[in-house]
C-alpha positions as CSV (number, residue, x, y, z in Angstrom):
1,M,0.3,-0.1,0.2
2,G,2.9,2.2,0.8
3,E,2.2,5.9,2.4
4,F,-0.9,6.7,2.8
5,A,-1.8,10.5,3.6
6,G,-4.3,10.4,6.0
7,R,-4.3,14.3,6.8
8,S,-5.4,16.3,4.1
9,G,-4.5,20.3,4.8
10,S,-6.3,21.7,7.2
11,V,-9.2,18.8,7.6
12,P,-8.6,17.2,10.6
13,V,-9.0,12.8,10.5
14,V,-10.1,10.5,12.9
15,A,-8.9,6.9,12.3
16,I,-11.6,3.8,13.5
17,V,-9.7,1.0,13.8
18,G,-12.9,-1.4,13.3
19,G,-15.3,-1.9,10.7
20,G,-18.0,-3.7,12.2
21,A,-21.0,-2.2,13.9
22,S,-18.7,-0.2,17.0
23,G,-16.8,1.8,14.1
24,T,-19.3,2.1,12.4
25,L,-22.1,3.6,14.3
26,T,-19.4,6.0,15.3
27,A,-18.2,6.8,11.8
28,A,-22.1,7.4,10.8
29,H,-22.8,9.9,14.0
30,L,-19.5,11.4,13.3
31,L,-20.6,12.0,9.2
32,L,-24.2,13.2,10.6
33,R,-23.1,16.0,13.0
34,G,-21.1,17.2,10.4
35,R,-21.4,20.8,9.4
36,G,-19.0,21.3,6.1
37,P,-15.8,21.1,4.6
38,G,-13.3,22.0,6.3
39,V,-14.4,22.1,10.0
40,S,-16.0,18.1,9.4
41,P,-13.4,15.2,9.8
42,R,-12.5,13.4,7.3
43,V,-12.8,9.9,8.5
44,I,-11.4,6.7,7.7
45,L,-13.1,3.7,9.0
46,I,-10.5,0.4,8.3
47,D,-11.6,-3.1,8.5
48,Q,-8.4,-6.2,8.4
49,Y,-11.7,-8.2,6.2
50,G,-13.2,-5.5,4.2
51,R,-16.6,-6.0,6.0
52,H,-17.3,-2.4,6.4
53,G,-20.6,-2.0,8.4
54,L,-21.3,-5.8,9.2
55,G,-18.1,-7.1,11.2
56,Q,-18.3,-10.5,12.6
57,A,-21.7,-10.5,14.2
58,Y,-23.6,-9.5,11.0
59,A,-21.5,-10.9,8.4
60,T,-23.4,-13.8,8.0
61,T,-24.7,-15.5,5.0
62,D,-27.1,-17.7,6.7
63,S,-30.6,-15.9,6.5
64,H,-31.3,-18.4,9.3
65,H,-29.1,-16.3,11.1
66,L,-31.6,-14.3,13.5
67,L,-30.7,-11.1,15.6
68,N,-31.3,-11.9,19.3
69,V,-33.5,-8.4,19.8
70,C,-36.7,-7.3,18.6
71,A,-36.2,-5.4,15.4
72,T,-38.0,-2.6,17.1
73,R,-35.1,-2.2,19.7
74,M,-32.2,-2.3,17.1
75,S,-32.4,1.2,15.4
76,A,-28.6,2.4,14.6
77,L,-29.9,6.2,16.2
78,E,-31.4,6.1,19.3
79,G,-33.4,9.3,19.2
80,D,-35.3,7.5,15.9
81,P,-36.7,4.0,17.3
82,D,-38.1,3.6,13.7
83,H,-35.4,4.3,11.3
84,L,-35.1,0.0,11.3
85,L,-38.7,-0.1,10.5
86,R,-38.4,2.1,7.4
87,W,-35.9,1.0,6.3
88,V,-36.8,-2.8,6.2
89,R,-40.0,-2.0,4.8
90,A,-38.4,0.0,2.1
91,Q,-36.6,-3.0,1.4
92,G,-40.0,-4.8,0.1
93,Q,-40.1,-6.5,4.2
94,D,-43.3,-7.0,5.6
95,V,-42.1,-6.8,9.5
96,T,-43.1,-5.3,12.9
97,G,-41.7,-4.0,15.6
98,A,-41.7,-7.2,17.5
99,D,-39.5,-9.7,14.7
100,Y,-36.6,-11.0,14.6
101,I,-34.6,-10.2,11.1
102,P,-32.3,-11.9,9.7
103,R,-28.4,-10.5,11.2
104,R,-27.5,-10.6,7.6
105,L,-30.1,-8.1,6.6
106,Y,-29.1,-5.8,9.8
107,G,-25.7,-5.8,8.3
108,R,-26.8,-5.0,4.9
109,Y,-28.7,-1.9,7.0
110,L,-25.8,-0.7,8.9
111,R,-23.8,-0.2,5.8
112,A,-27.2,1.4,4.2
113,V,-26.9,4.4,7.7
114,L,-23.0,4.7,6.9
115,A,-24.2,5.1,3.0
116,E,-26.6,7.8,3.9
117,A,-24.3,9.5,6.7
118,R,-21.5,9.5,3.3
119,R,-24.1,11.1,0.8
120,A,-24.3,13.9,3.3
121,W,-20.3,14.9,2.8
122,P,-19.2,13.5,-0.3
123,A,-16.3,15.1,-1.1
124,G,-14.1,12.5,0.2
125,H,-14.9,12.8,3.8
126,L,-15.7,9.2,4.5
127,T,-12.6,6.6,3.2
128,Q,-13.6,3.2,3.7
129,L,-10.1,0.8,4.1
130,T,-9.3,-2.7,3.6
131,G,-6.0,-3.3,6.2
132,T,-4.8,-4.5,9.0
133,V,-3.0,-1.7,12.1
134,T,-0.3,-3.4,13.8
135,S,1.0,-0.4,15.4
136,L,0.0,3.1,16.8
137,R,2.4,5.8,17.7
138,E,2.2,9.7,19.3
139,P,5.5,11.4,17.7
140,G,5.0,14.0,20.2
141,Q,2.9,17.0,21.1
142,G,1.7,19.1,18.1
143,R,2.0,16.1,15.9
144,P,-0.4,13.2,14.0
145,I,-0.9,10.0,15.3
146,R,0.8,7.5,12.9
147,L,-1.0,4.2,11.9
148,T,1.1,1.4,10.4
149,L,-0.2,-1.3,8.7
150,S,0.9,-4.9,7.8
151,D,1.5,-4.4,4.4
152,G,4.0,-1.4,5.4
153,G,1.6,1.1,4.4
154,R,0.9,4.4,7.3
155,L,-1.1,7.0,8.1
156,D,-1.7,9.9,10.2
157,A,-5.0,10.9,12.6
158,D,-5.4,13.8,14.7
159,A,-8.0,11.7,17.1
160,V,-8.0,7.7,17.5
161,V,-10.9,5.2,17.6
162,L,-10.5,1.7,18.9
163,A,-13.5,-0.3,17.6
164,T,-12.0,-3.6,17.9
165,G,-14.6,-5.3,18.7
166,N,-14.9,-9.0,20.7
167,R,-11.4,-11.1,21.1
168,P,-11.3,-14.6,18.9
169,P,-12.1,-17.5,21.0
170,A,-9.1,-17.8,23.6
171,A,-7.6,-21.5,21.5
172,L,-8.8,-25.1,22.8
173,R,-6.2,-26.4,25.2
174,G,-4.9,-30.1,23.8
175,V,-6.0,-28.9,20.5
176,P,-3.7,-28.7,17.8
177,A,-3.9,-26.6,14.9
178,G,-5.1,-28.4,11.6
179,P,-7.5,-28.7,8.6
180,R,-10.2,-30.5,11.0
181,C,-9.8,-27.8,13.9
182,V,-11.9,-24.7,13.6
183,P,-10.3,-22.3,16.1
184,D,-12.5,-18.7,14.9
185,P,-15.8,-19.9,13.5
186,W,-16.2,-16.3,12.4
187,V,-13.0,-15.8,10.4
188,P,-14.1,-15.0,6.8
189,D,-14.9,-18.6,5.2
190,A,-14.4,-20.9,8.8
191,L,-16.9,-22.8,8.2
192,T,-17.0,-23.3,4.6
193,G,-15.6,-27.1,4.7
194,I,-17.8,-28.6,7.8
195,C,-21.2,-28.9,6.5
196,D,-20.6,-32.2,4.5
197,G,-22.4,-34.6,6.4
198,S,-20.3,-35.6,8.8
199,P,-20.7,-35.2,12.3
200,V,-19.4,-32.1,13.8
201,L,-18.0,-31.4,17.5
202,V,-18.8,-27.3,18.5
203,A,-17.0,-27.3,22.1
204,G,-19.3,-23.8,23.7
205,T,-23.4,-24.3,23.9
206,G,-23.9,-20.3,23.8
207,L,-25.6,-18.9,21.0
208,T,-21.9,-19.1,18.5
209,M,-22.8,-22.5,18.8
210,V,-26.9,-21.7,18.3
211,D,-25.9,-20.5,14.6
212,I,-23.6,-23.2,13.7
213,A,-26.0,-26.4,14.4
214,I,-28.6,-24.1,12.6
215,T,-26.1,-24.0,9.5
216,V,-24.4,-27.5,9.7
217,T,-28.3,-29.1,10.3
218,R,-30.4,-26.8,7.3
219,T,-27.4,-27.6,4.5
220,H,-26.8,-31.3,5.1
221,P,-30.0,-33.1,6.3
222,G,-28.2,-36.1,7.9
223,S,-26.2,-33.8,9.9
224,V,-25.3,-34.7,13.7
225,V,-23.9,-31.7,16.1
226,F,-22.3,-32.1,19.3
227,A,-22.0,-29.7,21.8
228,V,-20.1,-29.9,25.0
229,S,-19.5,-27.0,27.4
230,R,-19.0,-27.6,31.6
231,H,-22.8,-27.5,32.5
232,G,-24.7,-28.2,29.2
233,L,-26.3,-24.4,29.2
234,L,-28.8,-23.1,26.4
235,P,-29.3,-19.5,25.6
236,R,-32.9,-19.1,26.7
237,T,-35.6,-18.4,25.2
238,H,-37.4,-15.2,24.6
239,R,-41.2,-14.8,24.8
240,P,-43.5,-14.5,21.7
241,L,-44.6,-11.3,23.7
242,P,-42.2,-10.2,25.9
243,P,-42.9,-8.9,28.6
244,P,-42.6,-5.3,29.4
245,P,-39.6,-4.3,31.6
246,A,-40.9,-5.1,35.4
247,D,-40.6,-2.3,38.3
248,V,-37.8,-2.7,39.5
249,R,-36.5,-1.4,43.4
250,L,-32.5,-1.2,42.7
251,P,-30.7,-0.4,45.7
252,A,-28.6,3.2,45.7
253,H,-25.6,1.7,46.2
254,V,-24.0,-2.0,45.7
255,Q,-22.0,-3.1,48.4
256,N,-20.9,-6.6,47.0
257,L,-22.3,-9.4,44.9
258,A,-24.0,-11.8,47.3
259,G,-26.5,-8.5,48.1
260,L,-27.2,-8.0,44.5
261,M,-27.8,-11.3,44.0
262,R,-30.1,-11.1,46.9
263,A,-31.9,-8.1,45.3
264,L,-33.0,-10.1,42.0
265,R,-33.7,-12.6,43.4
266,V,-36.1,-10.4,45.7
267,A,-36.7,-8.8,42.5
268,V,-38.1,-11.6,40.4
269,K,-40.6,-12.9,43.1
270,D,-41.5,-9.7,43.5
271,N,-42.2,-9.9,39.4
272,G,-44.8,-12.6,40.5
273,G,-41.3,-15.1,39.5
274,E,-42.0,-13.5,36.1
275,W,-37.8,-12.8,35.4
276,Q,-37.2,-11.8,31.8
277,G,-39.5,-8.5,32.8
278,V,-36.6,-8.3,35.4
279,V,-33.5,-9.2,33.4
280,D,-34.9,-6.5,30.8
281,A,-35.7,-3.9,33.3
282,L,-31.4,-4.1,34.4
283,R,-30.4,-3.9,31.2
284,P,-29.6,0.2,31.6
285,H,-28.2,0.0,35.2
286,V,-25.7,-2.7,34.3
287,P,-23.0,-0.4,34.2
288,R,-23.4,1.2,37.2
289,L,-23.8,-2.3,39.8
290,W,-21.0,-3.4,38.1
291,G,-18.8,-0.4,38.7
292,G,-19.9,-0.6,42.3
293,L,-18.7,-4.3,42.9
294,S,-14.9,-4.3,43.9
295,T,-12.9,-6.3,41.7
296,E,-12.9,-9.5,43.7
297,D,-16.8,-9.3,43.6
298,K,-16.3,-9.1,39.8
299,R,-14.2,-11.7,39.2
300,R,-16.9,-14.3,42.0
301,F,-19.0,-13.5,39.8
302,L,-17.4,-14.1,36.1
303,D,-16.6,-17.5,37.6
304,L,-19.9,-18.2,39.2
305,V,-22.4,-16.4,37.7
306,A,-21.6,-15.0,34.2
307,R,-22.6,-17.9,32.7
308,Y,-26.1,-18.0,34.3
309,W,-26.5,-14.7,33.8
310,E,-25.2,-14.9,30.4
311,I,-28.3,-17.4,29.0
312,H,-30.8,-15.0,30.5
313,R,-29.7,-11.8,28.9
314,H,-28.9,-13.0,25.8
315,R,-32.1,-14.9,24.8
316,I,-32.8,-16.6,21.2
317,P,-36.1,-15.9,19.4
318,P,-38.7,-18.0,19.2
319,A,-38.4,-19.4,15.8
320,T,-34.1,-20.3,16.1
321,A,-35.4,-21.9,19.9
322,S,-38.2,-24.4,17.8
323,R,-35.7,-25.3,15.8
324,I,-32.8,-26.0,18.3
325,A,-36.1,-27.9,20.6
326,H,-36.6,-30.2,17.2
327,L,-33.4,-30.9,16.7
328,R,-32.6,-31.8,20.0
329,A,-35.2,-34.4,20.0
330,T,-34.6,-36.1,17.0
331,G,-31.2,-36.6,17.9
332,R,-29.6,-34.3,15.5
333,L,-27.6,-31.7,17.9
334,R,-26.8,-33.6,21.4
335,V,-25.8,-31.3,24.3
336,L,-23.3,-32.5,26.5
337,R,-21.7,-31.4,29.7
338,G,-17.1,-31.7,30.4
339,R,-15.3,-30.0,28.0
340,V,-12.4,-30.9,25.3
341,G,-9.6,-32.8,26.7
342,S,-7.5,-33.2,23.6
343,A,-8.0,-34.4,19.9
344,V,-6.3,-35.7,17.5
345,A,-6.6,-34.6,13.9
346,D,-6.0,-36.9,10.6
347,R,-7.0,-36.5,7.0
348,D,-10.9,-37.7,7.7
349,G,-11.8,-36.3,11.1
350,V,-11.2,-35.7,14.9
351,T,-10.7,-38.4,17.9
352,V,-11.8,-35.9,20.4
353,A,-11.2,-36.8,24.4
354,I,-14.0,-35.2,26.6
355,D,-13.4,-34.7,29.7
356,A,-16.9,-35.3,32.3
357,E,-17.8,-36.0,35.9
358,A,-18.3,-39.7,35.3
359,G,-15.0,-40.0,33.4
360,T,-13.4,-39.5,30.2
361,R,-15.0,-40.3,26.5
362,E,-13.6,-40.1,22.6
363,L,-16.0,-39.7,19.7
364,R,-15.0,-39.3,16.5
365,V,-15.8,-36.8,14.5
366,G,-15.7,-34.8,11.1
367,W,-14.7,-31.5,12.8
368,L,-14.1,-29.9,15.9
369,V,-15.3,-25.8,15.7
370,N,-14.0,-23.7,18.5
371,G,-17.6,-22.3,19.7
372,T,-16.8,-21.3,22.9
373,G,-17.1,-17.5,21.7
374,P,-14.7,-14.4,22.7
375,A,-11.7,-15.2,24.9
376,S,-11.7,-13.8,28.3
377,D,-7.9,-12.1,28.9
378,V,-7.5,-9.4,26.3
379,A,-4.0,-10.1,25.7
380,G,-2.7,-12.3,22.6
381,V,-4.4,-9.6,19.7
382,P,-0.9,-8.2,18.5
383,F,-2.1,-5.1,17.9
384,L,-3.4,-4.4,21.8
385,D,-0.4,-6.3,23.1
386,E,2.4,-3.7,21.4
387,L,-0.3,-0.7,22.7
388,F,0.0,-2.3,26.1
389,T,4.2,-2.9,25.8
390,N,4.8,0.6,25.0
391,G,2.4,2.2,27.5
392,T,-0.1,3.6,25.1
393,A,-2.8,1.7,26.9
394,R,-3.3,-1.1,29.5
395,P,-5.9,-3.5,30.4
396,D,-8.4,-3.0,32.6
397,P,-8.3,-4.6,35.9
398,L,-9.9,-7.7,34.9
399,R,-7.8,-7.7,31.4
400,L,-11.2,-8.3,29.8
401,G,-10.7,-5.1,27.8
402,L,-9.2,-1.9,27.6
403,D,-8.6,0.7,30.6
404,A,-10.5,3.5,29.9
405,D,-12.5,6.6,31.5
406,A,-16.0,7.4,31.9
407,A,-16.7,8.6,28.8
408,G,-13.9,6.3,26.4
409,A,-10.3,8.1,26.4
410,V,-7.6,5.6,26.6
411,L,-6.0,5.2,29.4
412,D,-1.8,4.9,29.7
413,A,0.3,2.7,31.7
414,A,0.5,5.5,34.0
415,G,-3.7,6.2,34.1
416,R,-3.7,8.9,32.4
417,P,-6.7,9.4,30.0
418,H,-5.3,9.7,26.9
419,E,-7.0,13.3,24.7
420,R,-7.2,11.7,20.9
421,I,-7.7,8.0,22.0
422,F,-10.3,6.8,22.1
423,T,-12.5,2.9,22.8
424,L,-15.9,1.8,22.6
425,G,-18.2,-1.4,22.6
426,P,-16.7,-4.8,23.6
427,T,-13.5,-3.3,24.8
428,L,-15.4,-1.4,27.4
429,R,-16.7,-4.8,28.8
430,G,-14.3,-5.0,31.9
431,L,-15.5,-1.5,33.0
432,R,-19.2,-1.7,32.0
433,Y,-20.2,-5.1,31.4
434,E,-23.2,-4.9,29.4
435,T,-21.8,-3.4,26.6
436,T,-21.3,-5.7,23.5
437,A,-25.2,-4.8,22.2
438,I,-26.8,-2.0,19.2
439,P,-28.5,0.1,22.0
440,E,-25.1,0.2,24.3
441,I,-23.1,0.3,21.2
442,R,-25.4,3.2,19.9
443,A,-25.1,5.4,23.1
444,Q,-21.7,5.1,23.2
445,A,-21.1,5.8,19.5
446,A,-23.2,9.0,19.3
447,A,-21.5,10.3,22.7
448,L,-18.5,9.8,21.4
449,A,-19.4,11.5,18.0
450,S,-19.9,13.8,20.4
451,R,-17.3,14.5,22.0
452,L,-14.8,14.9,19.1
453,D,-17.5,17.1,17.5
454,R,-16.8,19.9,20.6
455,M,-13.4,19.0,19.7
456,L,-13.7,20.1,16.5
457,T,-15.4,23.1,16.7
458,P,-13.5,26.4,15.7
459,G,-12.8,27.6,19.3
460,N,-12.8,24.6,21.1
461,R,-9.3,22.9,21.9
462,W,-8.1,20.6,19.8
463,P,-4.9,19.1,19.5
464,D,-2.5,20.7,16.5
465,T,-1.5,18.5,14.7
466,S,0.3,20.1,11.9
467,V,4.0,18.4,10.2
468,A,6.2,20.3,11.1
């Protein structure tokens, strides 16, 4: 690629690293807030795979992969809750706000939102760049931030937004790399070969497993999917008519995890035993409740409670649940309790040792897929590791993501917030916990765009990055 001149005269440049939902919504909000050439920033949206607007979640091509939230709650614009519904209906789709639309259709919607924002400033104010950022450097006061890409290309920016999304799954212990073992099912074309009719074992029983089971069994009518996890727990199901959020009385100050769990049980009891309305009511309060826990209680939550919270919080649509129930009833989806202990792959398949309470059993399958979900430790992504090494950023205390202030400014190794480097979305999981769904991300994107917009307003403080 060579040198990439990010900055153009006096027009400030905002580089967004990551082209999924977090990066796309930030770019769109920045452009929609624009006031005119020379004032609005030039936005460079960088995506590793060229899937701008889609990211990991919405790049699926399987129309049976549905959103896990009904359409009325998935508008990209918080102040316009019917924005998605209008767009979908304009595509000729007869949907209601209570419907769960295909994720690939929602990916098209995010791209349309970005295109609409781009049309507001057609004179080059948005550049969609395909590439992998490998390093970030701040040469000094009054100079632009320098980003280097894996192909040797470089670009300069006045501000950088780290919208890197979810981490890839952590490697399965005892499982060597090989053509019959899929380490990350969401890398492009990772699942191309597994729909050949041979049995598939998925490590994990969460939302990723549900997607894989639906794709594999639909593509080949005789295929069988095994799914293994420590507890064998599957996501719960949305009610056909979701109950309204319950009237939950929360403690003003959270003292410990035990007290929070007691309050949750009382809330469910007071709601007549109906838990879905309670969980939905808690959603906007989770960052505050999470922030009130000690680091030790947060670790205890992750070890003992998180899995139970996730299956109740991140539910699946009734149509998806019906399909999964049918697969289980017919023996085409078999859920096992235990963990993958080791695996030996050859040309024709994989022999997997599954460790369970009753002992170890061997299972012969055609494919082994790592469906455990995002890794729980932020280490292992070369770009982020490089930021930690040079002190530009640091992990949050739980190492779930990046450390940042309340407004998303990344903290350096000494705990100082950067004036020009920000983050949002899944990278804030350690600080907010609930930060991976569209309602949370769109609010963060709008707030961050507003902050950057104020910095860009003439007369306000904006770092002078003119090159000497």
